[in-house]
Structure formats: structure tokens, C-alpha cells
N, C-alpha and C positions, 0 to 999 in steps of 0.2 A: 763413226768411230773417229774418223780426223775433225769433224764438223764440230762433233762435242767437246772433244781436246782444245780446238780452236777457241769455242767460246768459254770456256771455263778459265782460259788464259788471257780471254778480253776483258770477262768482268773480274779477275782478277783475285776469283774463288776455288785458285787450286788446291785439292787437298793436301793439308800440312803445312800450307804457305801464309802466315798470318798476313790481314791487310796492314798497308801501311798508314795506319791511323790509330788515334787513341782517344777513348770516350772518357771525357774528364765531366766529374761531379763537385760539384760547392756549391758554397752558401751563395743566394742573390747577393749582387754588388760588391763582390767579395774579392774581385781582381780587374786589373785596367785590361778592357777585352782587347785592346789593341798589340796586346804582347802575345795573344794568342795567335794572332795574324804574322806577328812577327817570327813568333818559333817557326810556324808553316813554312813561311819565306828561306829561312835561316834552313832550315833540315829537311823540308819536301814532307815532313810527317802532317798528315791531316788531323784535325782538332774536331772531334763533335762534343760540342758542350752541353752539358745539363747542370740546372740549381734547383735547390728545395731550399725553405726559408727557414728550417730549426733542424737540431740531429734527429729528432725522432721523426719528422718526415724525412727526412735523409736516408734515415734506415729503414722505414718501411718501403719506401721506394728501392732501395737498393736490393733488399731482400726479396721484394715481389719476383723479381727475377727477368721481368718484361724485358729491361735494356743491359745487357751487360758492362759491367764499366770497368775502366781499365786501371785509373786510379781516382781517389775521393780526399777530399779534405773536411775533416768533420772535428767534433770538440774532444777532449781527452776523455770522458766517462763514457762516449759513443764508440771512441776508437779501442778503447778496453774491452768494451762488448764485441769487437769486432773479431780483436786479438784471441778471443778466450772462445770464439765460434770458429776458429780457423778459417776465418774471410781474408784475411790479409799475409801476404808471401813474404818472407824475408828480404831486405833490399842489402845490397853489397856496397854500401857507400866508399870503398877503397878507389874507385876509378872515376870518383864524380868530384871535377877539380874547384868546384864553387862552395860545395857543403863545407869547405874547411871556414867559411868566413861566417857560420852559424856560432854564436858564443857558446862556450861550455856551459855556462849555466841553465841555456835552454835544452841542454841534451841530460842536463840533471833533472830538469823539471820533467822532463817526458818519461826518466825511469822511475816516474810514481806507476806507470801503467805498462809502461815496455822497458823492463829493469836491463836488458843489456843491449838496448838502443838498435834493435833488428827490425823493425818494422814502420816506423814514422819517421819523418822530416817536420821539423819544427818550422811553423810558417807564420801566424801573427799569434800576438799574447795581449790580453788586457782585465779589464776588470767588468763588473755591473755596476751601472749606480744610476744617480739622478741629475738628469739633464734639464737645468730651468733657466728662465727667465728673469733675469735678476729686476727687471721694470715690473714684474706681475707677482713679486713673491715678497712677502713681509720678511726682509733681513737675508741673511746667509743660510744656507741648508746644511743641515748638520746629522739629519737621523731620517729613518724612515719612516718617523711617525707623522710626517708630514702627507704620508698616502694613506694614513689609516685614521686619522683624526678629525677629520670631516672639514679641515678648515679650507681644504682647496677642492671640493666635490665640483663634482661635473668638467674639473680644468685639470685633469691628469690622465696619463696613459699609461696602462699595464702591458706587460710583455706579452704577447701571445706564443707563450713558450710555455711548457709546462713545468719544467726544473727550475726556470728563471723565476716564473711566480710564487712558486713556493717556497723559494729561497727566500724572498722579500718578507715573506710572512714567518719563518722559521726564524731567520737571524732578529727579525724584529722582538720576537717573543723569548731571544735568548737560548734558542737550539742549533743545533749544527744542521746545516742544509743538506747532508747526507745522513739524516737520523733515519731510522729503521721503527722507532719505536709508534704502534700507531695512534697510541693517545696523544702524542705531539702532533703528527701528521693531520688527525683530525682538528685539534685546535687551532692548526693553522688554516684548515678548510672554515673551520667558523667564522675564521677572521677574514679570509678572502671573501666569503659570502657577505656580510655585513659590510665589505667595502664597496661590493660590486655595483651598488644604487650611485655610487659616487665616481665610476669609471667611466671617463668619456668615451674610451675605445680599450681594444686589445689589438695592438699592432705589435710588428718586427719592425723590419726595414722602413715603414714609412711613420713610424714613431718621431723620427729626428726633424722629418719635414714638417710634420704637424706642428713641434715648437717653433721652428724655424718661420713659419708661415702666420704664425700669433693663435693656431687653434687649441691651443693649450700651453698651459703656464710652466708642465713640466712633465718628464717621460722618464719612465726606467728604461735605462739603454745600454747598450755593449759602449766601452769608453771611445773607441772610435769614432762612435756616431757625434758623441760629445764634444771632440775635439775637431770635428768636422764643420759643428754647429758654431763653434769658439770661431774658428777662423773666417765662417761668413760674418760673425757679427760678436762684437767683445761683450754686449750685452748677457750673453749666454754663459752660464757657468756649468760644472761640475762637481757632483759632491760624493764621495766617498762614506756612506752613512758608517756613523759612529758604532753602531752594532756589529759591523763586518759584511763580508758580501764575499761575490764568487770572484775569485781569480783563475783563469782560464786559459790554455792553450790549444790553439787550433793547429793540424798537423795534417800532411798527406800520408797516403799510404798507399800501396799496390795490390790489387785485388786479386783473391784467387783466380778469376777469370782471366786476368792479362795472360793473351798469349806472347807479346813482345814484349818483356822485361826492359831490355837494353831502350828500346823507345821510350818506357816511361821514366827509367833512369836518366835520358837526356831531358825531359820535360821538368823533372823535378830540378835537375843541378841547373837548366836554364833559369828557374825562380831564383835561385840564390844567385848568380851574377848581378855584381851590383847595379849597372842600370837596369835592369829588371826589377829587382828587389825596390829599389828607389821607385820606379813608375808605381808599383803595387801600393809604396807607403804614400805617394801621393794622391793616387786614386782612394783609397779606405782609409786611410788614417788611422792606421792601428798600429800599434807597437812591432815593430821589425825585431827579429832574432838577428838578422843579419846587422854583422860589427859594421862593416862599412856604410851602412845607412844611416845606424845611429851616430857615426863619426859626421854625418853630414847635417843631424839633426840642426835646428836652431836652438839658442839660447831659450826663448819662450817656451818651443815645444819642449824641453828638458824639465823646465818648470812647471809642466803641467801634471796635475794627478792622473788625467787621462792618457797621458805616455809614460809618464816617469814618477807614478807614486812612491812616496816615500819607502822605508823599511817598515816604519813605526805602523803606516797604515797597512801595507801588505801584511804585516803580523795578523792583522784580523781579518785577513780573508781565509777562504776555503778552497779550495778544489774540488770538483765534482768527480766522485766516484760511483763507477757502477753500483747500482746498488741490487740487494737479494731479486729475486724473479716475484717472489709474493710482493714484497715492498712497491716495486715497479706497477705489478697488477692494479694493487691498492690505488697508488697516486693515479694511474691512469683513470681510475673508476671515479676518483675524487675529482680529477679536472674535467670530466665529460660532465658529471653534475654541476660543476660551478660554470661552466659555459654555456648549459641549459637554461640556466636560471634567468 
């Protein structure tokens, strides 16, 4: 019996005593990984880090239960789903000293799916639009039409993400990207099916690099990817199409599996600290909700639609919401059909 107790103590598996670690689930290329080591050094809390490329894949992997994640970062409509399913714990922000540096407008943004600001903490926000190489296109780009009219056949990349792909078609057709109308969704499907012969690839994180490398004239990307490309070469530009697009906010939540909520809160608060938030901005180039980060932005950054779009352009954007189960099932079926063609 003594031997068993000693072994339990040595392995850190004593009943009722959570391991001093956090299992963190995030999108790919969405953090400066050096800050994870810095957090471990400062706190002694070990980070186990996992990634997924899209909200749907993140959700599927999370719900499989194969890994018990403690904290995760995903998009507003998926967070809404997780909240509704009871998968996230409430967070007491009152003793988190750095969280106060998040601008009030971002807490207001999250109230659309977390009405009392109890479950999520804003991380990055942005839009979906067109990254393009000005040396390979005919004038400035202003519309989704360029990816549907055949002009750039074989020279553009579509997102390998279900909601984002259908959003481009729905907005081009004049519909809401949150439509539940089957006729409108099937009309978008026909448009995407007819477009497919012209698509060079369906990608997520790799799309930006393909445009930078000269392998495509344009790609549907998240805004931070476009600003990263612009900083690499000013021949790259970003378009928020005139028909409108998606405005998104990604946030962190603490899952119901988390046994050490205080460790989770330390990690979330650490991400809001100015030096850490700036390091993450510098790494991923997405707009930060942290006020001290925005105060350090260059005039060039603040003038970019990829970082700071005008109120007029934002007014044409929509935020994804959780769709009814039957609509999600229909979309999933249409997406599988599209990818199988």
C-alpha cells in the first residue's frame, strides 16, 4: 500500500489533485508559440498545445472526447454552439488584472452570443476578403465577381472552410450568410459547383503563402493573412467586396473539462498582457481587441482595411450565427457534394 501511494505521488496522479498543466486548443498559426514557453517559465504550468484548421474541425475534434481540452479558441458561431450545449464554464474576470485592457466595444461584440459576458474572452477580430497581387490583376478589385466570372480561372484560391466558402457565394447573390432558406443555399451551391473548375485549390492557412509565392493571383483569406502579405510586399492588396462579407471575432473559453480553472484564468489573463498581446499581434497580424496594442499600431496599419476597416465597410458585413441543426446538416451535405466533384 505504501508503494502504491508513493508511485501515485511521483506520477502526480493522486486522486482529486489536478495536474499542473493546461491543454490548449487553438487554430493553426494563431499564436506566437514562444509565449507558451514564456508562460510555462513564469508560472510553472505546463502547456499541452493542439491545433485545428477550421471551426468545424475544431468542434469535431473537441466533441470526440479523445482529448480533454481545458481552454480553446474558436469563432463566434461555434462558441455560441458550445455555450448552448453546456460545454463552456463561466469565467470570473474580476481578479484578472490584464483583461481590463480589452476595449469595451469588443465585449459588446461578444454579447451577440454571450449576452452577459460570462463565457468568452475576445482574442482577435477581422474580416474575410480577397488578397490579390496587383501586378497580376486588371485594376483594383472591388467585388466577389472576380472569383465567379471566369476571368481569373485557375488563378485563385477558395477557402477550405464550409461557412466561409458559402458566405462568398451567398453575399455575391445578395443573400444573408446566415440564411436558412433551402432555395438560397441550393442557388449558392450551383454557383460554387459551376465555379469549381476555375478554382486552383481549396486552402486555409496555406492560401496566403501561395499568393506570396506567385502561385495564384488572388485568394479568399482572413484579413490578418492579407496584412501579413502586404508587409512582405506592397504589391499585395486586400479587398472587402462591395456586396459585403463576414465580420468575425475569435475568443477563448474554458471548457467544462477544465479541472484547474485558476490556471486557465492565469493563461487567459497572460494573453491580455501588453507585451504578450503585442507579440501575438506581430506574429499573426490580426486586429487585437487589446487597447495598448492598438495604441502601438503604425499609421500604415491603422489605414489598412485588413486591420482597421471603415465604419461604412463594416456596415456591409455580417457576423456568423449558429444555424439550426437542419440547416447545418444541409450545408454539410452540400459541402461534401461540392468537395467530391
